[in-house]
C-alpha positions in Angstrom: -9.3 -9.3 -19.5 -12.0 -7.6 -17.4 -10.4 -6.5 -14.1 -12.2 -5.1 -11.1 -9.9 -2.9 -8.9 -10.7 -1.8 -5.3 -8.4 1.1 -4.3 -7.7 2.1 -7.8 -7.4 5.8 -7.1 -4.8 5.4 -4.4 -1.0 5.6 -4.6 -0.3 2.2 -6.2 -3.7 2.0 -7.7 -3.4 4.9 -10.1 -0.1 3.5 -11.5 -1.6 0.0 -11.8 -4.8 1.1 -13.5 -2.8 3.1 -16.1 -0.6 0.0 -16.7 -3.7 -2.3 -17.1 -5.2 0.1 -19.6 -2.0 0.3 -21.6 -2.0 -3.5 -21.7 -5.5 -3.5 -23.2 -7.4 -4.7 -20.1 -10.9 -3.5 -19.4 -10.9 -1.8 -16.0 -13.8 -1.4 -13.6 -13.3 0.5 -10.4 -15.1 0.2 -7.1 -14.6 3.5 -5.3 -15.7 5.8 -2.5 -15.4 9.0 -4.7 -16.5 8.5 -8.3 -15.5 12.0 -9.4 -11.9 11.3 -8.4 -11.8 8.2 -10.5 -12.9 10.0 -13.6 -10.6 13.0 -12.9 -7.7 10.5 -12.9 -8.7 8.2 -15.8 -11.4 9.9 -17.7 -13.7 7.6 -19.7 -11.0 4.9 -20.1 -12.5 3.2 -17.0 -15.9 2.4 -15.6 -16.5 3.2 -12.0 -19.2 2.8 -9.3 -19.3 4.0 -5.7 -19.6 1.1 -3.3 -19.5 0.5 0.5 -17.1 -2.4 0.8 -18.4 -3.1 4.4 -21.8 -3.9 2.8 -21.6 -7.6 1.8 -24.7 -7.5 -0.2 -23.7 -4.3 -2.1 -20.3 -5.8 -3.0 -21.9 -9.1 -4.2 -24.4 -7.3 -6.3 -21.7 -5.1 -7.9 -19.5 -8.1 -8.8 -22.5 -9.9 -10.2 -23.2 -6.9 -12.5 -19.5 -6.5 -13.6 -18.6 -10.3 -13.8 -14.9 -9.6 -13.8 -12.3 -12.1 -14.8 -10.0 -10.9 -12.0 -10.2 -8.8 -8.8 -7.4 -6.7 -7.4 -7.7 -5.4 -3.8 -5.4 -2.5 -3.0 -7.4 -1.0 -0.1 -5.5 -0.2 3.0 -4.9 2.4 5.7 -1.9 3.4 7.8 -3.9 4.7 10.8 -7.4 4.5 12.2 -10.0 7.3 12.3 -12.4 5.7 14.7 -14.8 8.6 14.9 -15.5 7.9 11.2 -15.7 4.2 11.7 -12.4 3.7 9.8 -10.6 0.8 11.6 -7.9 -1.7 10.6 -10.3 -4.6 11.2 -13.0 -3.1 9.0 -10.7 -1.9 6.1 -8.1 -4.6 6.0 -10.1 -7.6 7.1 -13.9 -7.1 6.5 -13.4 -5.5 3.1 -11.2 -8.4 2.0 -13.7 -11.0 3.3 -16.6 -9.3 1.4 -14.6 -9.0 -1.8 -13.2 -12.5 -1.6 -16.5 -14.2 -0.8 -18.3 -12.3 -3.6 -15.5 -13.1 -6.0 -15.8 -16.8 -5.2 -19.6 -16.6 -5.8 -19.3 -15.1 -9.3 -16.4 -17.4 -10.4 -13.6 -14.8 -10.5 -10.5 -16.5 -12.1 -7.8 -14.6 -10.1 -7.7 -12.6 -7.0 -4.7 -10.3 -6.3 -4.3 -8.9 -2.7 -2.0 -6.1 -1.5 -0.7 -7.0 1.9 2.5 -5.7 3.6 6.0 -7.0 4.5 6.1 -7.6 8.2 2.7 -9.2 8.2 2.9 -12.2 10.5 0.9 -14.2 13.1 3.2 -12.8 15.8 3.2 -9.2 14.7 2.3 -6.8 17.5 0.7 -4.0 15.4 -3.0 -4.0 14.6 -2.0 -3.0 11.1 -0.1 -6.2 10.5 -2.5 -8.4 12.4 -5.5 -7.4 10.3 -3.5 -7.8 7.1 -2.7 -11.3 8.2 -6.3 -12.1 9.0 -7.1 -11.1 5.4 -4.4 -13.3 4.1 -5.7 -16.3 6.1 -9.2 -15.8 4.7 -7.8 -16.0 1.2 -5.7 -19.0 2.0 -8.9 -20.7 3.3 -10.8 -19.8 0.1 -11.1 -21.7 -3.2 -9.8 -18.6 -5.1 -6.8 -18.6 -7.3 -5.0 -15.9 -5.4 -1.7 -14.1 -5.1 -0.8 -12.0 -2.1 1.9 -9.3 -2.3 4.0 -8.2 0.6 6.1 -5.2 -0.4 8.5 -3.2 1.8 8.1 0.6 1.7 7.0 1.6 -1.8 8.8 4.5 -3.5 6.9 6.7 -5.9 5.9 10.4 -6.2 2.7 9.8 -4.1 4.5 8.1 -1.2 2.9 9.7 1.9 6.2 10.1 3.7 7.2 12.9 1.2 4.4 15.4 1.9 4.5 14.6 5.6 8.2 15.3 5.9 7.9 18.3 3.6 5.2 20.0 5.5 6.7 19.3 9.0 10.2 20.4 8.2 9.2 23.6 6.4 7.8 24.7 9.7 10.1 23.0 12.2 13.3 21.5 10.8 13.4 18.7 13.4 12.4 15.1 13.1 12.4 12.4 15.8 13.9 9.1 14.9 12.3 6.1 16.7 15.1 3.9 18.1 17.7 6.2 16.5 16.5 5.5 13.0 18.3 2.2 12.6 15.2 0.4 11.5 15.8 -1.1 8.0 13.6 -0.9 4.9 14.2 -2.5 1.5 12.5 0.2 -0.7 10.8 -1.0 -3.8 9.8 1.2 -6.8 6.1 1.5 -7.4 6.8 0.7 -11.1 8.3 -2.6 -10.1 5.3 -3.4 -7.8 2.9 -2.6 -10.7 4.8 -4.8 -13.1 4.7 -7.6 -10.5 0.9 -7.3 -10.3 0.4 -7.2 -14.0 2.7 -10.1 -14.8 1.1 -12.2 -12.0 -2.4 -11.3 -13.4 -1.4 -12.5 -16.9 0.8 -15.4 -15.8 0.7 -18.7 -14.0 1.6 -17.8 -10.4 -1.1 -19.3 -8.2 -1.9 -19.4 -4.4 1.3 -17.8 -3.3 2.6 -15.0 -1.0 5.1 -12.9 -2.9 7.7 -10.8 -1.0 8.6 -7.6 -3.0 11.8 -5.7 -2.2 14.2 -3.5 -4.0 18.0 -4.3 -4.2 19.2 -2.3 -1.3 18.6 -2.2 2.5 18.3 1.3 3.8 17.9 2.6 7.4 15.0 5.0 8.2 17.7 7.6 9.1 19.4 7.2 5.7 16.2 7.4 3.9 15.3 10.7 5.6 18.8 12.0 5.1 18.6 11.2 1.3 15.2 13.0 1.1 16.4 16.1 2.9 19.6 16.1 0.9 17.6 16.1 -2.4 15.6 19.1 -1.1 18.8 20.8 0.1 17.1 21.2 3.5 19.0 21.1 6.8 17.0 19.1 9.3 18.0 18.0 12.8 17.4 14.3 13.3 16.9 13.5 17.0 17.0 9.9 18.2 14.3 8.9 20.7 13.5 5.5 22.3 10.7 3.6 20.6 8.9 3.5 24.0 8.8 7.3 24.2 7.6 7.5 20.5 4.9 4.9 21.3 3.5 7.0 24.2 3.8 10.2 22.1 1.8 8.5 19.4 -0.9 7.6 22.0 -1.1 11.2 23.0 -1.3 12.4 19.4 -4.1 9.9 18.7 -6.1 11.3 21.7 -5.7 14.9 20.5 -5.7 14.7 16.7 -7.6 12.8 14.1 -5.8 11.8 11.9 -2.7 11.9 14.1 0.7 13.0 12.5 1.8 9.4 13.5 0.3 6.7 15.6 1.4 4.3 18.3 0.6 1.4 15.9 3.1 2.7 13.4 5.8 2.4 16.1 4.6 -1.2 16.8 5.0 -1.9 13.1 8.8 -1.5 13.6 8.8 -4.8 15.5 11.5 -6.1 13.1 13.4 -4.8 10.1 11.2 -4.4 7.0 13.4 -6.4 4.7 13.0 -9.5 2.6 14.5 -12.8 3.8 13.2 -14.1 0.5 12.8 -11.7 -2.4 10.4 -12.8 -5.1 10.5 -9.6 -7.2 13.2 -10.7 -9.7 11.3 -14.0 -10.3 8.0 -12.3 -11.0 9.2 -9.4 -13.2 12.0 -11.3 -14.9 14.7 -8.7 -14.4 16.7 -6.8 -11.8 14.6 -4.2 -9.9 15.1 -0.5 -10.2 17.9 0.7 -8.0 17.2 2.6 -4.7 19.0 5.7 -6.0 17.2 5.9 -9.3 13.8 5.1 -7.7 14.2 7.9 -5.0 15.5 10.4 -7.5 12.6 9.8 -9.9 10.0 9.8 -7.1 11.3 13.1 -5.5 11.7 14.9 -8.9 8.1 14.1 -9.8 6.8 14.8 -6.3 8.3 18.3 -6.6 6.4 18.7 -9.9 3.1 17.7 -8.3 3.0 14.5 -10.4 -0.4 12.8 -9.9 -0.7 14.2 -6.4 -4.2 14.5 -5.0 
């Protein structure tokens, strides 16, 4: 199958592209940085630079490639407005352009990376724009599948370098709301398998919630990370309201900020699955939290595919 991947050089993308290649699929990447694509995958993929905000350019590229399937993994955690990088542009406009172009060329399947917590009532701009993208797909004629994972664990998880750099200098971390906010961490290898099996299978026009087997508080997750590193770090609970205002100040002073006010709003409810579709999709029990975190941190320490 010829598969077009947007966001193929990112965290999940690099694992997914390798899996697709191992399965014998032909992979074409739409990228911002073509050299990065070839550094990661060599001549096993074809790649072309494209501006996903340019509707005509996206359409022309897909007409040239004529893929059987399109996978959209593009997303951001914070905005960089001076560079024109906004949630609305990256999450919504890029998806609209990709989906509409896919419909034009007769793409057989469209797979979309969304996020757990995405909801019509979500207060964060991150989740709102993810939901707009979902709705556009739901209103299309495409055979789509939308994936909503909880926090994804793997060597490239951005939380690891962020915490590593900060606590090497100042071994203190603030915990929004005391760190009681719950995740249900899911291994990147399970997420990749869910994408591949959905691509090759019969799941159609569904939103799939992807969670690991264990619910873990933000405080415990950090404690487990620092314990693995044998690092003593003071965890200080702070009200979310104070963290939100601190994020606003950080955004005004730094770009990108160390954390944003929108990330605090993302904690509007626990990031756990009320309905977990992972077992159904991959056909087995997911990788345990302990095994996933150990594997991810061991390989993070080795510099595994970081960059």
